[in-house]
N, C-alpha and C positions, 0 to 999 in steps of 0.2 A: 798161379798154378803152372807147374812145370809140364813140358811136353816131351814125351819119350821119343827115342829114335824110331821105335816101331810105329807110333802114331804118325810121325812125319812121313815114314815110308808108305803109309797107307793113303796119304793124301795125293790125289791126282791133280795134274796141272790144269787141264781144260776140259770142259764138258762137251757132250754131244748135242746139247740144246734141249729146250723144254719139250719139243715135239717128239723126242726120243726118250722122254721120261726122266731126264737129268735135271736136277736143281742146280743152277749155276752157283748158288751160294755155298754148295758143298765142294767146290773146286777152287784151287788156289788162285789161278789167274783172274777169272771173272770176279771173285770176291775182292781181290786186290784192286781191281779197277773201280769197283763200287766204293770201297773204302777211301781210295784216293779222291774220287769224285766228291764224296761227302766232306772230306777234310778240306779240300781246296775251296769248294763253294762256301762252306760255313766260315772258313778263315777269311775269305775275301769279303763276305758280308760284314763280319766283325771289324775287319780293317777299315771298311768304309765308315762305320760308326765311330771308330777310334781316331779317325783322321783329324777331326776338329780338335782333339785333345793332343795332337802332335805326338802320337805314340808310334814306336817302331812296329814293323809288321810282325815281329816275333811275339809280341804281346797277344795279338789276335790269334796266332797259330797255337800258342799254348792254351789260351782260353777255349779255342775250338776243341782241342783235345780233351780238356777237362769237361766241357759240356757233353761231348760224345761218349766219354768214359764213365766209370762207375760212380762218379760224384753226382751226375745229374741224370742223363738219359739211361745210363747203365744200371740205374736202380730197377729198371724193368729187365728182369733176367732173360725173358724171351728175346727182347731186342739184342741184348749183349751176346746171347748164344747164336743168334742168326747172323749178325753183322760183324761181330768181333769175337769169334770163338777162340778158345785158347790155342788151337792148332794153327791159326792164321797169324799169331803174333810173331813167330820167327820169320815168316815170309815178309810181313810188313816192315819189320825192323831191319831185315837184310837189305831190302831195297832202299830204305831210308838211310841206312848206314853208308851205302855207296854214295848217296848224295852228300852225306856228312864228310866223307873222305875228300871229295872234290871241293867242298866248301872250305875245309881247313887248308887245302892247297891254295885256294884263293886268298884266305887270310894271310898265309905266308907270303903270297905274291904281293899283297897290299902293304905289307910291313917292310920298310926299307931299313936294313940294319945300319947303313951308312948315316942316315938321318938320326938314328938312335945314338950312334957314336958322336955325332956332331952336336947333339942337344945339350951337352955340357953337364956340369956338376949339379946345377939347380934341379933339372928334371930327374936326374938320378937320385938326388936326396929326397925329392918329393915322392918318387916311386918307392924308394926304400921304406920311407915312413908310412906310405899308403898301403904297403903290403905287410910290413912287420907288425904294426899295432893291431890291425884287424885279425892277422893270423894268430897272434897271442890271445886276442879276445875269443876267436873261434875255438882255440884249445881249451880256454876256460869254460866256454859254453858247453863244450863236448862233455866235460865231467858232469855238468848239471844234467844234460840230456841222458847220459848213461844211467844215472841214478834215478831218473824220473820216468822216462818212457819205457814201457815194458818191451823187452826183447832187444833194446839198443845195446845191451852189454854182451850180446852174443858174438860180436866182432871183436877182433884183437884190439888192444889199446892203441898200439902204434898206428895201424892204418886208419882207425876211427878218428884219432886226434888229427892226423895229417889231412884227411879228407875234410873234416870240419874246418880246419884252419884255411885250406885252399878255398873252400866254398864261400867263406866270409871275406876273404881277402882279394879275390880275383876281380879284375876289371875287364869287361867285355870290350876289347879294342874295336871290333867291327861295329857294334851298336853305338859306342862312344863317337866314332868317326861320323856316323850317320846323324846323330843328334847334334853334333857340332856343326855339320854342314847345314842342317835344317835351320839352325839358329844363326847362321852366317858368322860363326865363330871359328870356323875351321882353320883359317889362315891368319887370325889375329894372334897377338902374342900369347894371350891366355889359352887359345885353342892349340897353338903349336906346343906350348908347354904341356898341356893335357895330353896331346897325342904322343909326345915323346915319353912322358911318364907312364902312359898306358902301354906303350910299346915295351918299356923296361918291365912293367908289371906283367905283361903277357908272357914275355920270355921266362921270367921268374916263375910264373904260375905253371907253365908247361914243364919246367924242371921239377917243381914240387909235385905236379900231377904224375910225372914219370916216377918219382920217388914213391908216391902213394900207391901207384899201380904195382911197382916192383915189390913193395913190402906187403901188399894185400894178398897177392896170389889169387887163389880161387875162393878166398873168404876164410874166416876163422883164424888165420894167422898161424896155423900149426905146421909150419915148414921150417926147414933149417935156415938160419940167417944167411948161410953161405949162398943159398939159391938167390935170395934177394940181392946180395952183393954182385953175383954174376949178372943178373938182369941189369943192374945199374951200370956195371962196367961195359956190358954189350951196348947199352943205350948211348953211353958216352963215346964208345968207339964208332957207333953208327953216325953220330953227329960229326965227329972229326973226319971220318971218311967222306961224308957227303960234302962237307965244306972244303976239304982239300982236293978231292978228286972230281966229284959230280959238279960242283960249282963252276970250275973252269970249263968242263965239258958243256955245260948249259950255256955258258957265254959263247962258246964256239957255235953251238946250235942256233942261238939267237942271231949271231952275225950271218950265218948261212941263210936263215929264214928271212931276215930283212933284205938280203941281197936277192933272194928269189922272188920277193914281192908276194903277190897273190898266189903264186905257184908253189909256195912253201908249205902246203898242207901236210906233207909227210913229216915235217918237223913238229907240227902241232900234235900229230899222232904219236910221235916219239915222246913228247912231253907228257901226254896223257898216260902212256904206258909207264913212264917213269913214276907218275903218281901212284899207280897200282902197285908197282914193284916196291916202292918205298914203304907203302902201307903194309904189304906182305912181310917185308923184312922186319919191321918193328913188331908186328904181331907175332912173328916166329920167335923172337927173343924174349917175349913176355911183356912188352909194352904195347899199349893200344895202337891199332893201325893208323889212327888219325895223327899220331905224333909223327910218324914217318911222312905222311902227306904234308903236314905243316912245315917240316924241315926241308922237304923238297921244294916247296914254294919259296922258301928263303933263298934257294940256290939260283932261281931264275933271275936274270938281269932285269932291272927296273927301267933302264933307259932303252930307247929305241921303240919300234912298233910291235915287237914280238910279244911282249907281256900283254899289251892291249888286245892283240889278236887272239891269244889264248883265252884271255878273260871273256871276250865276246863270244867265243865258241862254247864256253862252259857255263857261264853264269845264268843264262835264261833257264835252261833245263834244271839246273841245281836249285836256284833260288825260287823259281816259280812252281816247281813240281816236287822235287825230291826232298829239299830241306823242310818244307811245311809238313811232310810226312813224318820226319824225325821229331820235330818239336810237338806235333800233335800226338805222336806216340808217347812222348813224355807226359802230356796231359792225360792220355788214356791210362797211363800207369799211376796217375795221381788220384787217390781216393780220399777226398776231403773228409769223408765220414770216419776215417780212421783217427782223426783228431777229435777225440771225445773228452768231454768234461772241461771244466774251467782250468784245471791244471795244464792240460795239453794246449789250450788256446793261450794260456799264459806263457808257455814255452815258445809258441809262435811269436808273440809280442816281444819276448826276450831276445829271440834270434834276430828279428827285424831291427829292434832297437840297438842291439849290440853291433850288427853289421853296419848300420848307418853311422852310429857314433864312432866306432873304431876307424872306419875309412875316412869320414869327414874330419874328425878330430886330428888324426895323424897327418893328413894332407894339409889341413888348415894351419897347424902349428909350424910345420917346416916351411910352408909357403910364406907365412908371415916372417919367419926368420930369414928367408931369402929376399926380403924387401918388397913383397907384393902387398897391395892394399888389402884391408880386411874383407872388402866386398869381393875382390877378385879371388882371394884365398878361399873364401867360402864357396864361391861358384866352382872353383877348381875341385874342392872336396866333394861337392854334390855330383859333378859330372864323373869324377873318378869312382863314384859309388854305383855306376851303371853295371848291371849284371846282364842277364839275358842269355845270349847264345852260348858262350863258353861256360857259363855257370851251369846250364842244363847238361852240357856234355859231361862235366865233372860229376854231376849228380847221377846221371844215367850210368856212368862207369862205376860209381860207388854202389849203385843198386845191383848192377850186373855181378860185381865182385862180392855181393852180400855183406858189404860193409855198412850199408844203410838199410834199415828195415822200412816197411811200408809207411809207418807214421812219420819217421824221421825224414824220409824222402818227400812226403807231402808237405811237411813244414818248410823244408828248404826250397821246394818249388814255389810255394806261395811267397816265401821271402824274396826270391829272385823276381817274381812278378811285381811285388809291391815296390821294391827298390828301383826297378827299371821304370815303372809307371810314374813314380813321383819325380823322376829326374828332370824331364823337360818342363813341366809346370813350375817346379822349384827354381830352375835356372831363369826362366822367363820372369818370375816374380822378383828375383834378386838382382839380375843383371840386365839392365836395359841401356846399352850404350847409346848415347845421343850422336847420331851420325853427323849432325851439323854443328855439334858443340865446338866452340872455339873458332869457327870460321863463318864468314859472312856469306849469306846466300845471294848470288848474283842472278836476279831474274832478267831474262832476255827475251826479245822478240825481234821480228824483222823490221816492223814499222815504228821507228822512233823509240825513245826510252819508255820503260815501264813506269806508269804513274805510281807513286808511293802513297798518295792520298786521293780521296774522291774528287778533289778539286783539280787534279792534274790533267783530266782529259782535254783541257783547253789548249794543250800543246798542238801546234800546227800539224796537220796531217802530213805535210811534206818535210817537217823538220828533220826527221831521221832518214829520209829517203836518200839524200845525197851522201850522208855518212854511211848508210847501209851499203850503197854501191861501191863506195871508195874502200871500205875495209874488207878484210877476209871474211867470207861466210863459212861458219862452222856448222856442219850437219851431223847428227847422230842418226844412223839408219839401223833399225832393228830388223833382224831376219829370223825366220824359223829354220830355213834350210836352203839348199841349192835352188829350189823352185822360185824363190823370191829374188834371186840375183839379177837375171836379165832385166826385168822391169825396173828394179831399183837403180841399176847402173844407168839405164836410159833416162830415168827420172832425174838423177843427179846431173847427168850430162845436159839435160834440158834446163835445170835450175841454174847451172853455173853461168849461164849468159854468155859473156865474152869468152871466146876461146883464146883471145890475146888481150891483155897480158896474161900469162899463165899463172897457175897456183892461186887463183882467187877463191877456190873452194878447198876446205880441209874436211875430208870425209872420215868419220869414225864409224866402223861397223861393229855392231854388238849382236853376236849370235846368241839368241835366247834358247837355253836348253833346260828342260825340266829336270830338277833334282829327284832322283829315285833312290831306292835302297840298293841298287845294283852296285857292285864293286867298281865297275868302269865309270859310273856316275860320280862316285866319291873321288876316284883318282883324277877325273877331269876337273872336279871342283877344286881339288888341291893344286892342280897345275894352272888353273885359269884365274886364281884369285891371289891377291896380296893384301894383307891387313884387312881382310873381310870384304873387299870390293874387287871387281874385275880390273885387270891392269893390262897394259900393252906389253905383250911378251914377244921380244924380238926372235924371229925365226933364224935358225942357224943355216948357213949355206950347206946345201946337200941334205938338210933335214927333211922330215916327212911333210908333204904338202897335200891337202885335199883339193877337190875341184873348186870349192869356194875360194880358198886362198889363191889358187891359180887365176881364177876369173878376176879377182880384185887386183892382184899383182899386175895382170895384163892391162887392166884399165888404168892403173896408176902410171904405168910406163907409157902407154900410147896416148892417154888423155892428159898427161902431165898434171895429175891431181894427187895431192897428198892423201893417201889411204892408210888408215891404221885399224887393225882388226883386234877385237876382244871377244871373249866368251863369258856369258853370265850363266852359271849353273846354279839354279836357285829353285826353291819351291815356288809354285805358281802364285801362291797368295802373297809372296814377298818379292816377286820379280820387279815390281814397280820401284822398289827401293834401289835395286841395282841400276835401273835405267836412270832414275833421278840422280844417283850418286855420280854416274859417269857424265851425265849432262852437265852437272854442276862442276865437276872436276875439270872437264875439257872446255867449259864455258861455251857450249854450243847455243845457237840461236833457234835451231829447228830440230825437232825429233820426228823422224818419219817411221810410221808403224805399218806393218802389213795388215790388211783386213783379215779377219778370222775365217773368211770364205775365199777359196780360190775359184775363179770363174774362167770360162773360155770366152773367145770373142763373140760367141753367140749368146752369152749371158747365162748359160747353164752352169749350175753349181757343179764343180768337179770334186771338191773336198771341203768339208766343214771341220775345222780343227776343234770345234766343240765349245761349250759355254765357258769352260775354264779359261781358254785363251781369249775369248771375248771379254771376260771379266778382267783379264790382265790389261787389255787395251783401255778399258774404261777407267781403271785405276791410274794408268799412266796419264790419260787425258786430265784426270783430276789433280794429280800430284806433281807433274813435271814442272821444273823451274823455268821453262821456256815455251815457245809456241810448239804446237804439235800438228802433224798432218797425217791422216790415215789414207793409205793408198789402196783403193779397190781395183785390183789388176785384172784386166781382161785382155791380156796379151799386148801390153803397152810396148810400142816400138817393134811390133811384129813377133813378140815372144822370144826374141833372141837379142843378145848384146850387139850393139852397133858402135862404130867409131864416131868421132866428132864430125868427120866429113860426110858420113852416111846419114846423119840425123836429118829427117825431113818429115815433119808431121805438124798438124794443126793443134793448137791449144785454145780452148774457149773458157773464159772466166765469166761465171754467172754472178752478177752483182745486184744485190737487193739493198744493201746498206747495213751498217753496224760494224763493230770492231773486227769481227771475224772476216767479214767480206773485205774490209780495208786491208787486212793482212794478206788475204788471197790476192788482192790487187797489187800489193807490194811484191809478192812472189812472182806474179805475172810480169812485173817490170823487169826482173832479172831474166826471165825466160825470153822476153822479146828481144833481148840483146844477142841471143844466139842466132847465127846466120841461117841455121837450118830449121828454125822454129817460127811459125806464123801464128801470132797471138791475136785472138778476137775477144773483145770485151763486150758482153751483152748486158746492158743495164735495164732492169725491169722497172717500169714506172706504173703506179696504180692508176688505172684509167678512171676509177670511181672517185678519186680524191677531188674534193671540191664540188662534186655533184650532189644532187638532192638525196640520192639513194646511198651516198657514202655514210658508213657507220663508224663511230669512234670505237677503236678496239683497245682493250686493256687486258693485261694478264694478271691473274691473282693466284697466289699459292694455293694448292689443293691438297688437303689431308686425306682425300679419298682415293688418290691414284698411286700406282706403284711405279717407281722410277725404272723398273726393268721392262715395263711394257708401255710407257708413255714418255713423250719428249720432255726434257727438262730445260729450264731457262734460268738465267741469272736472277738472283733476288736483289741485286744492287739497285738502289734508287738512281734513276737516270733522267737527265734533262733531255727530253725528246727533241726540243728545238736545237740544243747544242749538238746532239748526235747528227741531225740532218745537216747542220752547218759543216761538221767534220766530214760527212760523206761527200758533200758538194766540193769542199776544199780538196779532198783526196782525189776526186775524179778530175777536177780542173788541173791540179798539179801533175797528175799522171798523163793526161792528154798533152800537156805542154812539154813534158819531159820526153815522152815517147814519140810524139809527132807521127810521122808516116810509118814507124815500125809496127804500129798496132792499128788494127781495124776496130773502130768503135761503133757500136750500134745500140740504139735505144728502142725498147719495145714497150708499147703501152698495153697493159693487160686489163681486159674487162672480164674475161671468162675465167676458166680454171687455170691457175698459175702452174700447177703440177704438170698439166698436159703440155703447156708451153715449154717448160724445162725439159721434160722427157723427150719431146720432139727433137730437141737439139742433140741429145744423146743417141737417138735412133737414126740420125741423119747420115752417119758414117763419114761425116765431114771432118770430125776431130778425133784425134787419138786420145786426147786427155781433156776432161772437164775439171776445172778448179772451182770449188764452191766454198763458202764459209759455213761453219757449223750453225751460226745464228743463235748464239746464247743471248744476245741483246737484239732481238729481231726487229725488222721493219714491220709495219702494219700488215703487209701482204703475207709475210712469213708467220706472223703471230696468229693469224686466223687458221693456220694449219696445225696448231697445237692439239686440236681435238681429233686429228686423223689417227687411225690405228697405226701404231709404230711397230715395224719389224726390227729395225736397228736404231733404237732411239739415241744411241751415243753419237750418231752421225748428224743429228738434227733433221728437220723435216725435208729439206731439199736434198741433202746427201743421202738420206734414207730412200727417197723416191728413186734416185739415180742408181743406188746400189742394189735395190731389190731386183731379183731375177725375173719377176713377172711382167715387168714393163718393157722388156725387149731392148734395153739400152745396150749398145755395142761398145761405147767408149769406156776407157778406164776413167776412174773418178778419184780426185784428190780432195779430201775434206779437210779444211784448215781451221784450226782453233788458235786465236791470238792469245798469248799469255797476258793475263791481267789479274792480279790478286783481288781486285775489287769485284771481279766477275766470277770468282772461283766457286762460290756456293750456288748450286743449281738445285731446283726442286720442280716436281710436276706442277702444272698450272691449270687453271680454268680460264676460258676465254670469256671476257665480258664485253658485250656489244651494246653501246648506248646505255650502260648501267645495268644490264640484265645478264646475270651469269648463266652460261650454258650448262655448267655442272659444278658441283662442289661448293664449299663455303670459302669465304675469303676475308682477310682483314682489310681495314680501311686505308692503310698506309702504303699500299703497293703502287708505285708510279707507273705511268704509261710507258710502253716501249718506244 
């Protein structure tokens, strides 16, 4: 329903409030607020449910609009008149179009024309085939639609054919980049080819769209062809002027802004004004305003900090508020009820089938001819079939120009939804690259070689100790941000042991960043990865450094430690793949993880990073190819970075027995060699052992417990006598090797072992407590399996020390020794003298 100028003039902006008799829903601004609130809340809820299906956010936003619009809730006319009256449509669409203008500027900013030119003939050939065949198919389908759908023949032939061809042939570059990043294909050869081809496709699509807009006019096509020619010539002149004049000017602006640093806000304002001016210029000549914004984005230099600063200023407001309004408005205008009868639904199936077949077949054929394998060519065809953002822009413009009627618009919106929805699941089903294919996995730990068979634990506890000290220690330290840096550097300085000879430690830093749909996140992922995994990117002299880089550079120079930094930009559910890949590639022996809770020296929680990051830690503990240590930081080293000469703190190693505790003991041996570190080893001995009241403790797998709320232990069959011999051998060798460097203490425990351990952490005598996770626990630790678990991934002892309720003031390092034989962990029941405390258990579970 069209809205007249008189109706719009009668609409007031804001109300006087309900107390003065005004209904806010009859005024433009309060109604806009309510509409935006409904759209954002519903789209966020839908995005949450679509997340397990790996769907881009645009899917949720379109579906939210369809649900709010005439297809579902809008069937109630009273609801539609109250919340989405016809007079409010121009207001909502004007605000949404402003967001669209800046979004297309970001798309142009993301698209690097130099990389398009460098991509070579293969990407160009794939893009040409991927746009020409579906365009031809779209033209063919257009003839069928015009003869089948009532009212479709009201538009002129030429604009209708061009709009249908563009609608079926376009590839949504922004959505494609996000899907490739999610699947870790962004910087692989197939991903780079897809991006380059999509970039060619994008440029061609915008040219075709400009052509379609120029020849469509206001609809109907009853204009002189000379007018369309003038529109096209003006559009070409606009592009030439912006590339020849504006692009050098923006390069000068970027240099001035980078030189001004954080004080260059005026240049950001100039850039935003340029977006608006460019949009106005193209709208004035008869091409849609978004074309001008896109071209202006191409003129902004991609190197340097300026592009990133502009992106950060714009993207949150655009992507989180304004853009959802635009795509939801597309859904609001989509009335599925207009697709009536079997013939209309048959047209929908025809459009979807033609769009997929044309794009996939065209891309597949040329990719095969270019030497790609059949599977990679098929994957390339599927990802190039991504529609979404740009597709909806084309369809909305076609509807505004009255080239597409209601039923044709609804069919094409559903086609865009279906083709985008199936992309990620289809790629995941077809293309599963084996990250470790063709290379041998090198499993490493601190204490001796990793056994390859269950019989190997008979290796002497001290067999690897001498070699471990003689060779270089490689550590991969994972961080979330700058708050993790001081404690981490102090920990590495403690672990390095000898300050002479130098360079005994090689430190790799992996900054873990969650991949989002923000443009800056995609740009960071492209810059930080090579061939699908994080890589060491050398920093140029005079290049931009952040505070984290400066801190580690300073430590590397003053501490004479090799430090190399990388960034892993990844979805949280696949972050462990990046950590494992880097650990394997760099052959590190120890991965250090920050605990998901940051605490003060008083033990109070400062910030909880949430269950998602906790799940990341748990997956890394399970899948890392080396030993792992989780650092629970309570201001270790005083909460600030100190030099080697300033290190002065006590470290206490709590030893119960088992492989994890032996690994912690080996790590303590390195710490003890540091002149500023005083190491104390406290070995706990069961005071009930051998007495009449001593009970034999056995662990059995339990099917009634949840691993998220209960401690898990290894299912490996273990010779308990052999384990005790290994513990004794490790302690004897450690004491002989360390001598007077370490204070050794044995405590006989008769009462509550948790109270004994917690008392050490509360004593303020030690800055760091080192404990084993206890996957193959001693009898004392095994009895703790029935305790309520707050952080089960740390084991019973580590959990007790990490919990804020116990008043522990020391930082805690929980160590897990890498051993493939102990990799499988399950919740357990405790069996004392043959009687299970809880759950069922099989008969073949060995004693700890």
